[in-house]
C-alpha positions in Angstrom: 166.9 65.8 50.4 170.0 65.2 47.5 171.0 61.7 48.4 168.9 59.3 46.3 167.8 56.2 47.2 169.7 53.2 47.1 172.2 55.3 46.2 176.2 54.3 48.3 177.7 57.4 49.8 180.7 58.0 51.8 180.5 58.9 55.2 181.6 62.4 54.4 179.5 62.6 51.4 176.4 62.5 53.7 177.1 64.8 56.0 178.3 67.1 53.8 175.0 67.2 51.7 173.1 67.4 55.4 174.6 70.3 56.0 176.8 68.7 59.6 180.2 69.6 57.1 180.7 72.3 54.6 183.6 73.3 52.9 185.6 75.3 55.6 184.4 73.6 59.0 184.2 69.0 59.3 183.0 68.5 62.5 183.9 65.6 64.8 181.9 62.6 64.2 182.4 58.8 64.7 178.7 57.5 66.1 176.3 54.8 64.5 173.6 58.2 65.1 173.1 61.4 64.0 170.3 64.3 65.4 169.9 67.1 63.5 167.5 69.3 65.3 167.0 71.9 62.4 165.8 69.7 60.1 163.9 67.2 63.2 165.8 64.2 61.8 167.1 61.0 63.1 169.5 59.6 60.8 170.9 56.1 60.9 174.1 54.7 60.2 174.4 50.7 60.2 177.4 48.2 59.8 175.4 44.7 59.4 178.5 42.6 59.4 180.3 43.7 62.8 183.8 42.4 63.6 185.1 42.2 67.0 188.7 44.1 65.6 186.2 47.0 64.6 183.5 47.2 67.6 183.8 46.5 71.7 181.0 44.3 72.9 179.1 47.4 73.9 178.5 48.1 70.2 178.1 45.3 68.4 174.4 45.8 67.5 172.6 43.4 66.2 170.7 45.7 63.3 168.7 43.3 60.1 165.6 43.3 57.9 163.2 41.5 58.8 161.4 42.0 55.4 161.3 43.7 52.6 159.5 46.4 54.8 160.6 46.4 57.8 163.6 46.9 59.7 164.9 45.8 62.6 167.6 48.5 64.8 169.1 48.3 68.4 169.5 51.9 69.9 172.9 52.9 71.1 174.2 50.6 74.4 173.5 53.4 76.9 169.9 54.4 75.5 166.9 53.3 77.8 163.3 53.7 77.3 163.2 56.2 79.4 165.9 58.5 78.1 164.9 61.5 76.2 166.6 59.9 72.6 164.3 56.7 73.5 161.8 58.8 74.4 161.8 60.7 70.4 162.2 57.5 69.0 159.1 56.0 70.5 157.0 58.5 69.8 158.7 59.4 66.6 155.6 59.3 64.9 153.5 62.2 67.8 157.0 64.5 67.3 157.5 64.8 63.8 160.6 64.1 63.6 162.2 61.4 60.6 164.7 58.5 60.3 166.6 58.1 57.8 168.7 55.0 57.4 172.2 54.0 55.6 173.4 50.6 55.5 176.9 49.0 54.4 178.0 45.1 54.8 181.2 46.3 56.8 182.8 48.5 58.0 185.6 48.3 55.9 186.9 46.8 51.9 191.1 46.8 52.6 192.1 50.1 54.0 189.1 52.0 53.0 186.2 52.8 55.0 183.0 51.2 52.4 180.3 53.7 51.7 176.7 53.2 52.7 173.6 53.2 51.1 170.8 55.5 51.6 167.8 52.8 52.5 165.6 55.9 53.0 162.9 57.2 55.2 160.8 55.4 58.0 158.6 55.4 60.4 158.3 53.7 64.1 156.2 50.6 64.6 156.6 49.2 67.9 160.4 48.1 70.4 160.9 46.0 72.8 164.1 46.2 75.8 166.0 49.1 76.7 169.5 49.6 76.9 170.0 49.3 74.0 166.4 49.3 72.6 165.3 46.8 70.0 163.3 49.4 67.8 161.3 48.5 64.7 161.1 50.6 62.2 158.8 50.4 58.3 160.4 52.0 54.9 158.2 54.5 53.3 159.5 52.2 50.1 160.7 48.8 50.3 164.1 47.4 50.1 165.6 46.2 46.9 166.4 42.5 46.6 170.5 43.6 46.9 170.5 45.3 50.0 167.8 42.7 51.7 169.9 40.0 50.7 172.4 41.3 53.1 170.5 42.7 55.7 169.0 39.6 56.4 171.6 37.3 56.5 173.5 39.7 58.8 
């Protein structure tokens, strides 16, 4: 994948790199998750510190680093354990899908959107709850201090 670990990218740069956008066509995207079935890849776009002015009460997910190797992530609020998407996440190790996580501190810095930092690929560890599902992911590579500092305090 031509995205470097721990580097920051705008949403459009990520979507172009992963083939979601092309020079001629930009597909609408505003959710925090994207599944690319042709790549067997789920991409999570995580904003660590959410404000009421930018997010509705149903999207104020609690996503944070547990330690340098584990990340707690909430699925979308409508995703139940029984749903196809929930089962895809929970059975990630059996179905061969990969999970790629990007994080940023805030949605906006002034008028501009804050870029995301690629924290890398992760594997399913465990879950609890439903709609949303709280999932613990183990990162392939430990999160560096500059990411961990913000992700733990979130």
